[in-house]
N, C-alpha and C positions, 0 to 999 in steps of 0.2 A: 266287413263287419256285419254279423247277422243279429237281429233283434226281433222280438215279436211285434212291437209297436214303435213307431216314431210319433212323438208328441211335438207339435209346433206351437211354441209360446209357453213361457214360464211365468205367466201372471197367476192370479188366484186359481182360475179354472185348471190350467195346465199343471200347476204345482200340486193341487189336491188330487187330480187324476193320476199323476205319476206316482205319488205316495200310495194311492189305492191299488194300483197295479202291482207295485213292489210288495205290498202287504199280501197280495195274492200270489206272490212268487212268480210274477210274470215280468219278463224283461222289457225294458224301454230305453229309448234314446231320446233326449229332449233337445230340440233346436230352438234357440232363443237369442234375439238381439235386444238386450236390456234397454237400449236407448229408444226403442220404438214407441212405447206407450206408457203413460204415467198413471192411468186410471186406477190400477190395482195399488200402485205404490202410494198414491196420495189419499186414497179412500180412508175415511174414519174407521171403517170396519164395524160399524155399529150393527147389532142385531136386535130386533124388536119383534116380539111375538104378536104384537097388536097393530091393527091399522087405525090410527087415530081419527081419521076423517069420519068413519062410521062406527068406530069402537067395536070392531069385530076381530076374530082371530085371523092372523095372516094365513095365506094359503098353505095347506098341508103342515102347519106348524107343529102339530102334535107328533108327527113322524120326524120332522126336520130336526127339532131340538135334541132328542136323544142321540140321533146320528152325529150331529155337530159336536155335542159335548164329548162323545166317545172318540171322535176323530182328532179334535184339536188337543184334548188332554193327552192322548197317546202320542201325538206329534211333539208335544212339549217334552215329554220324557225322552223320546228318541233323539231329538235335536238338542236337548239340554238347554233350552231357552224358555223364558216365560213370556208368552205373547197372547194368551187367551184369558180374558178377564170378565168376571160376572159383576155387573153393576146395574142396580135398579135405575130406571129412568123416571125422573120427577116430572110429571106432566103438570104444568102451570095452567090453571083454567082461565080461559079468556073471558067467560061469562058464566052466570049462574046455571044456564041451561046445560052447559057442558058438565058441570058438577053433578046435576040431577041425572043426566044420562049415565055418568060413571057409576053412580050409586045404583041405578036400575040394572045396568049391565053386569055389575059385580056379582049379581046373584044368578046370572045366566052362565052358559058354557064358557064364554070368554073369561068369566070371573076367576078362573084358576090362574090367570096372569095379571089380575088387577087387585092390588091391595085395597081392602075396603076402608082403610083409615084415611080420612080426609084431614089434611093438615092446613091450618089457617095462616100460619106465620113462618113457613119455611124460609130460612135465611133472610128474614124481614129487613135486616140492616143492609143487605147487599143487593137484593133483587126486588123488583116491583111484583107484588103478589096479592093483589087486592081481592081475588076471588078464590083463593086457597089452591091447594095442589093434592095430588095423590100419586102413588108410584106403581109403575109396571114392574112385575117380577119376572125372573128367568130371561133377563135382557143383559146386554153388556157389549163388549167389543173385542175384536181380534186386531192386534197391531200387525196389519197386513205386511207392512214393509219389513218388519223384523222376521216374520214368518217366512216371507219370500227370500230374504237374505240368508237366513239359517238353512233353508231348504237348498238354496243355490250351492252353498258350501258343501252340503251333504251330497248333492248330485255330482259335484266336481270331484269329491273324494272317491266317489263310486265310479268315476270316469264314464258317466252317462249324459253329460251335458256338453253340447257343442254350442259355443257362444259366437253366433254369426247370424246375419240376416238370411232368412229362408229365400231361395231362389227357385220359383215355380218352374222355370224352364229346365231345371235340372232333375225334375221329378219324372220318373218313367213308371207308367201304370200298366200292369198286366192283369189278367183275370185272377191270378193266384197271389199277387202281392204287389209291392212297390219297391223301387230302387231310387235312392237319393244319393248321388255321388258314389261313395263306397259303402253306403249302408243299405242293406236289404231287409225288408220287413213284410210281415203278413199284411199289415194295415198301417195307415198314417192318420192321425187324429189332429185336426186343426183346432187350437184353443187361442185364437188370436185377438179376442176382444173386438173392438170396432174396426180393427185393421182387416177383419174378414171381408170388408167391402172391397179390398184389393185382391182377394182370393178368387181366381177364375172359376173355381168349382163351387163355392158357397156364397158368392156375392149377391145372390138373389134372395137370401133369407129375409124374413120380414122384420128387419130392425127398425126401431124408431129411436135413434141415438139421442142422448141428451148430454150436453156439457155441463159439468159441475165445478164450481169454485169454492174453495174453503180458505179460511184464514186461521192462523194460530195466534193466540194472544197470551200475554202474561198478565195475571191478575192475582195478587197475593190474598185479597179478601175472600176469594172463592175457595181457599184451601180448607175451609170448615167442612167441606163435603167432598166425597169421592164419587158421588152419584152424577149421572148424566142429567142435565136440565134441558127441558124441551118447551119452547113456546115460540113458534115462528121459525126458530133456528134451534139446532142442538148445540149444547156446550158440553164437550167431552173432555174430562180431565186426562191428561197424558203424562203427568209427572212434572216436578220441579216448577210448580205454579203456572204451568202451561196448559192451555185448553184449545182444542180444535173446535172451530165454530163453522157450521155450514147448514145446509149447502144451497147453492143456487141451482136453478133448472133452466137451461137455455137450449132451444131446439133449432135455432136459425144458424148461430155461429158455432159450427162444429170444428173449431180449431182448439188446440191446447194453449192458446195464447191467454195470458192474464188480461183482465179488463178492469178499468176503473169502475165501470157500471156494476160489475159483480161484487167488487170489494165494497163499494158504497152501499149496496143493497144489504150486505151482511152487517156492516157497521150500523146501518139504520135499524135493523131488526134487533141487533144486540143492545142498542141503547134503550130499546123499549123494555128490555129484560133487566139489565144491570143498572143499579143506582151509582155504582162506583166506577172510577177510571180504569182503563185498561190500555195495554201497549200492544200494537200489532208487531209480531216478530216474523211472520212468514205469510205467504199468499201463494196458493197452488191451484192448478186447473187440470181436469182430465175429462175424457169422454167415456161415459158409461155405455156398455153394450146392452142397452134396454131394447125390448122387443114390443111389437104392436099388442100382443096378447099378454105381455108381462109374464111370460113363462120362459124357462130356459129352453134351449134348442140343442137336441143331441140325437145321435143316430148316424145312419149310413147314407151316403149320397145315393139318390134314386137310380142313377145309371152305373156309377162306379162303386161297386160294393167293397172295394178295398180302401175307400176314402171315408172318413168319419169326421164328425164335428162335435165339440162340446163348448157351448157358448151361450150368450144371452142371459147371463146371471144377473145383470142389472144392479139395482140398488140393494137387493137382498142376497148378494152372492155369498157372504160368509155363512148364511144359514143353508142356502141351496146346494152349495158345492159338494159337501161330503155325501149327502144323501144321493144326489144324482150322479156323482162320479161313481159310486158304488153300483147304481142301477146300470150305468153304461158298461162297466166292467162285467157285471153279471150277464148283460145282453151279449156282449162280444165274446166272452169266454164260455158261457154256459147256455146261451140261447133263450135266456129269460126275457119276456116281452117288456118293451119300454112302455111307459104311460102314453096313452093316446095324445094327451095334451102337450107333450114335449117332443114326440117323435118327429123328426124332420122328414121321415119317409111318408108321413101322412099329410104334409103341407101341400 
């Protein structure tokens, strides 16, 4: 079998990249073992144009959002599924200073994403909100699990998905291309998330992996809003009175095992927000492919120019993936330069 590109991994990065190649009428074969990593599947898929800590715009957000909107809205039509949602984020202020900073920043460049209206009693019967709140606009979430599943069906129908664990020992590299078992390609692109640490060609990339745990709760009283609530944790409505709550950040324990510590941390933070009772219905964990510079990693291997990588999307993967998948396709197909900040050839 001949194809232009082999893509290893059908998480968020590999899936968005595969769709982008197909949109450019470029052939791909995807190799994926769905049991390997849970990070994409359990992620809340939140996208937020604002960094709350300093109340500044997220990196490159003015370019990322239009690319993201166009990509996922087109994907919804093609896959005949609804998985991309626009939801304002309600930021509950911890103290008066936070509110004053919001008011100041709302008249600056970041203000295009900050609603100037300060609300003093948002859901006052359900949540603790003594300092008021305001809303982030042009935010929301991607139901990543649904997007990946719908894409998987699509790739299977097109007969371009091989569901098996990738065996590095079976990869034959030459100057002009690669061969994997019976598949020949011009290049192979690894989109393996944190499993890249097991990849003999790209395991030296500057990752700083983080484990994240989330819980799903049932809470009928929250049904008064379909907005995301943020204060110490995010509370994301996912339908049927269910809400995803997260997330923890753990740098030492890099396993996908659930922990009581992570669960109790989320429950403790949630009880500082909710006045009402809730029921825990699910608990999940995954490893985020975060990097030291908090930038995605893409481009060609420094020695083997037929090997490429698309990884390091981290916590902002939903926003980053469409823009940088397109940049990688333009680089590989048309020779357009990659941004210096993301090009693995410059590391």
